[in-house]
TORVOKE-859695 format. One record per residue (C-alpha): residue number from 1; residue in one letter; chain; x, y, z. Coordinates in Angstrom, 2 decimals. Example, Ala and Ser with C-alpha at 12.3 -4.5 7.8 and 13.67 -1.06 7.14 Angstrom:
BEGIN
+-----+------+-------+---------+---------+---------+
!  nr ! rest ! kette !    east !   north !      up !
+-----+------+-------+---------+---------+---------+
!   1 !    A !     A !   12.30 !   -4.50 !    7.80 !
!   2 !    S !     A !   13.67 !   -1.06 !    7.14 !
+-----+------+-------+---------+---------+---------+
***
This chain:
BEGIN
+-----+------+-------+---------+---------+---------+
!  nr ! rest ! kette !    east !   north !      up !
+-----+------+-------+---------+---------+---------+
!   1 !    M !     A !  -25.93 !   11.33 !  -19.48 !
!   2 !    Q !     A !  -22.42 !   10.45 !  -20.49 !
!   3 !    L !     A !  -19.31 !   11.37 !  -18.55 !
!   4 !    A !     A !  -16.25 !   12.37 !  -20.49 !
!   5 !    T !     A !  -13.20 !   10.36 !  -19.50 !
!   6 !    T !     A !   -9.58 !   11.09 !  -20.10 !
!   7 !    R !     A !   -6.64 !    8.85 !  -20.84 !
!   8 !    E !     A !   -5.56 !    9.38 !  -17.22 !
!   9 !    D !     A !   -8.94 !    8.13 !  -15.97 !
!  10 !    H !     A !   -8.52 !    4.94 !  -17.98 !
!  11 !    L !     A !   -4.96 !    4.49 !  -16.73 !
!  12 !    I !     A !   -6.08 !    4.93 !  -13.12 !
!  13 !    A !     A !   -8.86 !    2.38 !  -13.67 !
!  14 !    W !     A !   -6.45 !   -0.19 !  -15.16 !
!  15 !    L !     A !   -3.83 !    0.31 !  -12.44 !
!  16 !    A !     A !   -6.46 !    0.22 !   -9.70 !
!  17 !    A !     A !   -7.88 !   -3.00 !  -11.17 !
!  18 !    L !     A !   -4.39 !   -4.52 !  -11.11 !
!  19 !    A !     A !   -3.87 !   -3.42 !   -7.49 !
!  20 !    I !     A !   -7.30 !   -4.78 !   -6.52 !
!  21 !    A !     A !   -6.53 !   -8.13 !   -8.16 !
!  22 !    V !     A !   -3.23 !   -8.37 !   -6.27 !
!  23 !    H !     A !   -4.97 !   -7.34 !   -3.03 !
!  24 !    V !     A !   -7.70 !   -9.97 !   -3.43 !
!  25 !    L !     A !   -5.21 !  -12.69 !   -4.40 !
!  26 !    E !     A !   -3.05 !  -11.82 !   -1.42 !
!  27 !    A !     A !   -6.06 !  -12.09 !    0.92 !
!  28 !    A !     A !   -6.32 !  -15.76 !   -0.06 !
!  29 !    F !     A !   -2.78 !  -16.53 !    1.18 !
!  30 !    P !     A !   -2.40 !  -17.89 !    4.71 !
!  31 !    S !     A !   -0.80 !  -15.45 !    7.15 !
!  32 !    P !     A !    2.07 !  -16.29 !    9.55 !
!  33 !    L !     A !    0.42 !  -14.10 !   12.19 !
!  34 !    P !     A !   -2.95 !  -12.35 !   12.23 !
!  35 !    G !     A !   -2.71 !   -9.08 !   10.30 !
!  36 !    I !     A !    0.64 !   -9.89 !    8.68 !
!  37 !    K !     A !    0.44 !   -9.77 !    4.87 !
!  38 !    P !     A !    3.21 !   -9.17 !    2.32 !
!  39 !    G !     A !    1.52 !   -6.04 !    0.95 !
!  40 !    L !     A !    2.23 !   -6.82 !   -2.69 !
!  41 !    A !     A !   -0.30 !   -4.22 !   -3.90 !
!  42 !    N !     A !    2.22 !   -1.76 !   -2.46 !
!  43 !    V !     A !    4.39 !   -2.52 !   -5.49 !
!  44 !    I !     A !    1.70 !   -1.10 !   -7.76 !
!  45 !    T !     A !    1.28 !    2.00 !   -5.59 !
!  46 !    V !     A !    5.02 !    2.73 !   -5.55 !
!  47 !    L !     A !    5.40 !    2.21 !   -9.28 !
!  48 !    V !     A !    2.45 !    4.51 !   -9.93 !
!  49 !    L !     A !    4.03 !    7.10 !   -7.64 !
!  50 !    V !     A !    7.39 !    6.88 !   -9.42 !
!  51 !    L !     A !    5.94 !    6.83 !  -12.94 !
!  52 !    Y !     A !    2.87 !    9.09 !  -12.65 !
!  53 !    G !     A !    3.03 !   11.02 !   -9.36 !
!  54 !    W !     A !    1.39 !   11.10 !   -5.96 !
!  55 !    R !     A !   -2.08 !   12.16 !   -7.09 !
!  56 !    M !     A !   -2.49 !    9.11 !   -9.29 !
!  57 !    A !     A !   -0.97 !    6.85 !   -6.60 !
!  58 !    A !     A !   -3.55 !    8.19 !   -4.14 !
!  59 !    W !     A !   -6.40 !    7.38 !   -6.54 !
!  60 !    V !     A !   -5.11 !    3.86 !   -7.18 !
!  61 !    T !     A !   -4.65 !    3.20 !   -3.46 !
!  62 !    G !     A !   -8.04 !    4.60 !   -2.48 !
!  63 !    L !     A !   -9.80 !    2.57 !   -5.13 !
!  64 !    R !     A !   -7.86 !   -0.55 !   -4.11 !
!  65 !    V !     A !   -8.83 !   -0.23 !   -0.45 !
!  66 !    L !     A !  -12.47 !    0.52 !   -1.21 !
!  67 !    A !     A !  -13.11 !   -1.95 !   -4.04 !
!  68 !    G !     A !  -10.84 !   -4.62 !   -2.54 !
!  69 !    S !     A !  -12.82 !   -4.53 !    0.70 !
!  70 !    L !     A !  -16.07 !   -4.81 !   -1.24 !
!  71 !    V !     A !  -14.81 !   -7.84 !   -3.18 !
!  72 !    I !     A !  -13.37 !   -9.58 !   -0.11 !
!  73 !    G !     A !  -16.37 !   -8.70 !    2.04 !
!  74 !    T !     A !  -14.64 !   -6.60 !    4.69 !
!  75 !    F !     A !  -16.15 !   -3.20 !    3.84 !
!  76 !    L !     A !  -16.67 !   -1.12 !    7.03 !
!  77 !    S !     A !  -15.36 !   -3.97 !    9.20 !
!  78 !    P !     A !  -12.36 !   -3.49 !   11.53 !
!  79 !    T !     A !  -10.19 !   -5.01 !    8.78 !
!  80 !    F !     A !  -11.35 !   -2.30 !    6.38 !
!  81 !    W !     A !  -10.58 !    0.50 !    8.84 !
!  82 !    L !     A !   -7.14 !   -0.95 !    9.61 !
!  83 !    S !     A !   -6.42 !   -1.24 !    5.89 !
!  84 !    A !     A !   -7.62 !    2.32 !    5.27 !
!  85 !    A !     A !   -5.54 !    3.70 !    8.16 !
!  86 !    G !     A !   -2.46 !    1.88 !    6.90 !
!  87 !    A !     A !   -3.03 !    3.10 !    3.36 !
!  88 !    L !     A !   -3.50 !    6.71 !    4.48 !
!  89 !    C !     A !   -0.32 !    6.66 !    6.57 !
!  90 !    S !     A !    1.56 !    4.99 !    3.75 !
!  91 !    L !     A !    0.34 !    7.57 !    1.23 !
!  92 !    A !     A !    1.24 !   10.41 !    3.58 !
!  93 !    A !     A !    4.76 !    9.03 !    4.07 !
!  94 !    L !     A !    5.20 !    8.44 !    0.34 !
!  95 !    G !     A !    3.94 !   11.92 !   -0.48 !
!  96 !    L !     A !    6.28 !   13.53 !    2.04 !
!  97 !    A !     A !    9.25 !   11.45 !    0.89 !
!  98 !    H !     A !    8.49 !   12.16 !   -2.76 !
!  99 !    C !     A !    8.28 !   15.90 !   -2.07 !
! 100 !    L !     A !   11.47 !   16.01 !    0.00 !
! 101 !    A !     A !   13.66 !   13.47 !   -1.79 !
! 102 !    G !     A !   12.15 !   13.48 !   -5.28 !
! 103 !    R !     A !   13.79 !   10.85 !   -7.45 !
! 104 !    A !     A !   16.67 !   10.40 !   -4.99 !
! 105 !    L !     A !   14.68 !    7.73 !   -3.15 !
! 106 !    S !     A !   14.50 !    4.49 !   -5.10 !
! 107 !    P !     A !   11.45 !    2.24 !   -5.34 !
! 108 !    M !     A !   13.21 !    0.02 !   -2.78 !
! 109 !    G !     A !   13.36 !    2.84 !   -0.25 !
! 110 !    L !     A !    9.81 !    3.91 !   -1.04 !
! 111 !    C !     A !    8.48 !    0.37 !   -0.56 !
! 112 !    V !     A !   10.23 !   -0.02 !    2.79 !
! 113 !    L !     A !    8.98 !    3.39 !    3.91 !
! 114 !    A !     A !    5.43 !    2.60 !    2.77 !
! 115 !    A !     A !    5.43 !   -0.80 !    4.51 !
! 116 !    L !     A !    6.64 !    0.66 !    7.81 !
! 117 !    A !     A !    4.19 !    3.58 !    7.63 !
! 118 !    H !     A !    1.35 !    1.21 !    6.76 !
! 119 !    M !     A !    2.08 !   -0.96 !    9.79 !
! 120 !    L !     A !    2.40 !    2.05 !   12.09 !
! 121 !    G !     A !   -0.92 !    3.39 !   10.86 !
! 122 !    Q !     A !   -2.62 !    0.07 !   11.49 !
! 123 !    F !     A !   -0.96 !   -0.29 !   14.88 !
! 124 !    L !     A !   -1.98 !    3.19 !   16.02 !
! 125 !    L !     A !   -5.60 !    2.65 !   14.96 !
! 126 !    A !     A !   -5.68 !   -0.77 !   16.66 !
! 127 !    W !     A !   -4.26 !    0.83 !   19.81 !
! 128 !    W !     A !   -6.69 !    3.74 !   19.70 !
! 129 !    L !     A !   -9.90 !    1.88 !   18.82 !
! 130 !    F !     A !   -9.58 !   -1.81 !   19.55 !
! 131 !    I !     A !   -6.86 !   -2.71 !   22.08 !
! 132 !    P !     A !   -5.68 !    0.29 !   24.13 !
! 133 !    H !     A !   -3.43 !   -1.82 !   26.34 !
! 134 !    A !     A !    0.30 !   -1.51 !   27.04 !
! 135 !    S !     A !    0.84 !   -5.19 !   26.18 !
! 136 !    L !     A !    0.12 !   -4.37 !   22.54 !
! 137 !    L !     A !    3.42 !   -2.47 !   22.46 !
! 138 !    K !     A !    5.24 !   -5.79 !   22.82 !
! 139 !    L !     A !    4.00 !   -6.73 !   19.35 !
! 140 !    L !     A !    5.27 !   -3.57 !   17.68 !
! 141 !    P !     A !    8.90 !   -4.73 !   17.13 !
! 142 !    V !     A !    7.68 !   -8.00 !   15.60 !
! 143 !    L !     A !    5.20 !   -6.21 !   13.35 !
! 144 !    L !     A !    7.78 !   -3.65 !   12.23 !
! 145 !    T !     A !   10.32 !   -6.40 !   11.54 !
! 146 !    F !     A !    7.83 !   -8.20 !    9.29 !
! 147 !    S !     A !    7.05 !   -4.86 !    7.63 !
! 148 !    L !     A !   10.72 !   -4.25 !    6.95 !
! 149 !    I !     A !   11.18 !   -7.73 !    5.48 !
! 150 !    F !     A !    8.07 !   -7.49 !    3.30 !
! 151 !    G !     A !    9.02 !   -3.92 !    2.33 !
! 152 !    L !     A !   12.37 !   -5.22 !    1.08 !
! 153 !    V !     A !   10.63 !   -8.00 !   -0.88 !
! 154 !    S !     A !    8.13 !   -5.62 !   -2.47 !
! 155 !    G !     A !   10.94 !   -3.10 !   -3.05 !
! 156 !    T !     A !   12.93 !   -5.71 !   -4.95 !
! 157 !    M !     A !    9.88 !   -6.48 !   -7.06 !
! 158 !    A !     A !    9.28 !   -2.77 !   -7.70 !
! 159 !    V !     A !   12.88 !   -2.18 !   -8.76 !
! 160 !    L !     A !   12.76 !   -5.14 !  -11.16 !
! 161 !    M !     A !    9.42 !   -4.02 !  -12.59 !
! 162 !    Q !     A !   10.63 !   -0.42 !  -12.98 !
! 163 !    R !     A !   13.62 !   -1.67 !  -14.97 !
! 164 !    R !     A !   11.29 !   -3.64 !  -17.24 !
! 165 !    L !     A !    8.98 !   -0.64 !  -17.69 !
! 166 !    S !     A !   11.62 !    2.00 !  -18.28 !
! 167 !    P !     A !   12.00 !    3.06 !  -21.91 !
! 168 !    S !     A !   15.79 !    2.59 !  -21.88 !
! 169 !    A !     A !   15.51 !   -1.13 !  -21.00 !
+-----+------+-------+---------+---------+---------+
***
């Protein structure tokens, strides 16, 4: 039995592989605080969203979370569920922003939005499942500040990469 594949299938596979590679590489970096990562695979997701649309960005993100967790060895662990919750919230925010703002929101704005939504998704799941204690709320401003900073960094990278990828450059 042979499955017919399209050009889009191949593109999704290549982009997902790139996002997975970035995700795995990023997992090797030391973290300033537990759970704080730059989220550089977010750059791939945002560029896919801008260039190819939300559906393809959702595929790339889903494959990244699933395959990345299998490669790193966190599949079905709390880390996996936190990553999945963050990715789902990020995708929902990106989809809503893309529908409402269209091309008016730059990759910079999309990256910041995705980073903040990702952190909120992780925080809410951690609150709901793992640490339902009021003291956890004291961490939220710190976590959102790191998300904003890393969102700006990944946004800068996404803007620079979009300029390199655009046909007019």
